[in-house]
N, C-alpha and C positions, 0 to 999 in steps of 0.2 A: 916278210909280210907284216904290215902294220896291225897291231892289236887295238881295237876300238875300246872306248871307255865302257861301252856296253858289254864287250867280250870280257873285259877285266872284271866287271861286276858279276857276271855270270860265273867266271872261274872262282871268284872269291866266295860266291854263294855255295858252290859246290865244296870248296875247301872247308868252310865253316860247318856245313852240314855233316861232313865226314868227321869233323872234330867234335861234334856233339853240341854245337852252338846253334840250336834250332831257331831261336828268335832272330838272331843276327843273320842267319842264312835266309830266313824268310824276308827280311828287310832288303837284302842284297838281290834276291830274286825279283822282288818288286821294283827295285831300282833299275836292274838290268832291263826289265820289261819296259819301263818308262824310257830309258835311253834308246832301246831299239825302236820304240814308237817314234821318238824324235828323229831317229835316222830313216824312218819309213821302211823299216825292215820287218816285214810281217813274219818271216821264218824265225828270225831272231826272237821276236816276241813270243812266238809259239814255243820255242825251246825253253825260254825263261818260265813260261807258264806251266809247261810240262814238268820242269824240275820242281817248281813250287807245288804242283799237284802231287808229285811223288813224295815230297816231304810231308805234306798234310796227310796224305793217305797213310804213311808210315806211322804218324803220330796219332792216327785214329780220328782225325778231323775230316770225316767223309764228305760232309756238305761243302767245305772249303776246297777239298780236292776236286770234287765234281764240278764246282764253278770254274776252277782253273783249267781242267781238261776241256770243258765245253767251250770256253773262250779260245783255247788253242785250236780246236777244231774249226771254229768260225774263221780264224785267221788263216788257216791252211787251205780252206775249201777252194778258193779261187785258183790255186796252184794245181789242184787235182792230184796231189801226191797220194796214191792209193795206199802205199805202205804206211805212211805217217798217219793217215786217217784210220787205217786198220788198227794200228798200235794204240791210238787214243780211244777207239771204240772198245778195244779189248780192256783197257784200263777202266773205262766207264762200266763195262760188264762186271769186272772184279768188284767195283764199289757197290753196284746193285746186288751182287751176291752176298757181299758182306753185310749189306742192309736187309737182306732177306726178301728182296724184290726179285724173285727168280724169273718171272716172265720177262721183265726188263733185261735182266742179265742174258737170258737166252737170245732175245732179240738183238742185243749188242753183239753177242758172239756170232750170230748168224750173219749180220751185216759185215762184221770184221772178216769173217771167213770168205765172204764173197769178194771182198776187196783184195785180200791176200791171194786168192785164186786168180783173179784177173791180173794181178801184178806178177804172177808166177813165183810168189814168195812161199816155198815149201815150209820154211821154218815158222813163218807167220801162221800158215794153216795149222801146223802141228801145235803151236802154242794155243790156238783157239780150241783145238780138240782136247788138249790137256785141261784147259780151264772148264770146258763142258764137262769133262770127266770128274772134276772136283764137285760140280753141282750134283751129279748123279751119285757120287760117293757119299756126299753129305746128306743126301735124301734117302740113303739106304739101298739104292739100286747098284749094288756092287758088280753085278754081271755086266751092266751097261757101262759103268765106269771102266772096267777091265778092258772092254772092247775099245772104248775111246782112247784110252791110254796106249793100247797096242797100236792103234792106227796112228797115233802121234808119234810113237817110237819109230814106226816104219818110215814116216815122212822125215823125221830128223835124220835118220840114217841115210835116206836118199839125198838129203841136202848136205851130208857129211858135216853135220852140225853137232859136234861132240858135247858141247855145253848144253844144248837143248836135250840131247839124249840123256845126259846125266840128270837133269831135272825130272824128266819123265820116268827114268829108272827109279829115282828116289820115291816118286809117287806110287809106282808099281810095287816097290818094296813095302811101302806102308800099307798098301792094299792087301798084299799077300799076308802081312802080319795080322790084319783084321780077319782075314779068311782062315786063319789057323795054319798057315803054311810058313813056319818059321825058317826053314832051310832055304826056301826060295826068297824069302824076305831078306835073310842075311846075305845071300849071293847078290841080290839087287843092290843092297846098300854098298857092299864092297866094290862092285863094278862102278857105281856112281861116284864113290870116293876117288877111284882111280882117275875118272874123267874129270872130276872137279880139280883135282891136283894137277893134272896135265894142263888144264886151262888156266890155272892160277886163280881160281874163283874161291876166295877164302870164305865168303858168306855160304856159298853152296856146300863147301866142305863142312862148315860148322853145322848147318842144318841136317846134313846127312849123318854126322856123328851123333847129333841128338836123337835122331830116329833110331840109329843103331843102338844107342845106349839104352833106349826104352825097351828095345827087343831083348838086349842082354840082361836087363834088370829082371825080366820075367823068365828067361830061359837059362841063364848062367848064374851070375852073382851080382850082388849089390855093389861090391867093391869095383868090379870091372865097369859097371855102369857109371859110377861116380868118376872114375878115371876119364871115361870117354866125354863126360859132360864138362869136366874141368878143361879138357883140351878144347872143347867147342866154346866155352866161355872165353878162353884166351884168344881164340880166333876172332870171335865177335868183337872182342876189345881191340884187336889189332886193326880191324876193319872199321872201327868207330860206330859200330852198330849198338847203340846204347840199349834200345829195348830188347834186342836179342840177348845181349850179355846179362841184362837185369832178369829177364825170365829164367835163364839158365841158373843164375846165382840164387834165385828164390827157390828153384827146384832142388839145387844142391843143398840149400839150407834144410829143406824138408827131409831129404834123403840122409843128410848127416845126423839130423836129430833122430831119425828112425834107426840109424846105426849106433845110437848112443854117444855120439861125438857132439856135445852141446857147444864146445868152444868153437869148433869149425862152423857149426850151424849158425851160431849168432854172427860170426864174421860174414858169412855168405848173406845172411838176411840184411845186415847193415850195408853191405856193398850193393845189394839189390835196391835198397831204399834210396841210396845216393843216386844210382843210375835212373831210377824211375823219376826222381825229382828233376833230374837234368833233361829227361825226355818228356816232361810235362805230364806224367801219369800220376796225378796226385793221389787218387784212391789206392792205387797199387803201392805207392810209397807208404801210405798209412798201414796197409796190410802187412807189409814187410817189416815195418817198425813194431807192430804188435807182436809179430812172431819172434822178433829179437828180444823184446821185452819179456816175453813169456819164459824165456830160457835163463833169465837172471836169478 
């Protein structure tokens, strides 16, 4: 099968993004969108815009991400693809949630849920329930969040979606931790880890190890927590997730300083500063450098 120039540009954008080259990846996504436009390929344009939106969202550029996702929805509308429309509405709901516009977030999730239901997409429905659970959790309605997560877990299991199950188990574990149920939290994290490893999801594994490390820090020992976070940082690095690795390195710096290990703390802070710079998080880079300088 012949690979078009547009497909090549899209593939290059994804490679650059994984390599941490955000600006070059952004340019390639835009080039891919232009080439798909020239080929009169609306679906290709939507794919490029969705990738660009995901990149901007990861970098915290919420307005740019919203613009890209909205354009992608417009391009896909004539084709009537309910799953793709639902996925984009879910992304827009996540952006609204991050911006604190909860009414808009709920509206997006409700509309996405209806589309997934019409398409018979159980995993899509479960994902929306999980995202709605995040809103309720953040608003302090833990009982409602628990119910939504449990509903999502049931749907993921009906769909035999192990990866989706892992994600919601991690959310449930974090919620049990907040509710003062460390044993249930530990059990949830361990099961989620098994599923993420089975699926080969390195980012999911790293995120779960981070949550488990926070639990261990409070219930067992600082040393165990540090070991878990170091493993998570390595996994984020392997996946090319700059911001994830940077955040963990910054936390490791704080924990190492607390543990009286100034040398390791300074190394972690400097690593975090470098990663924050590469991921365009200028203020966080300054903060990490200040922490490193305070240890000199």
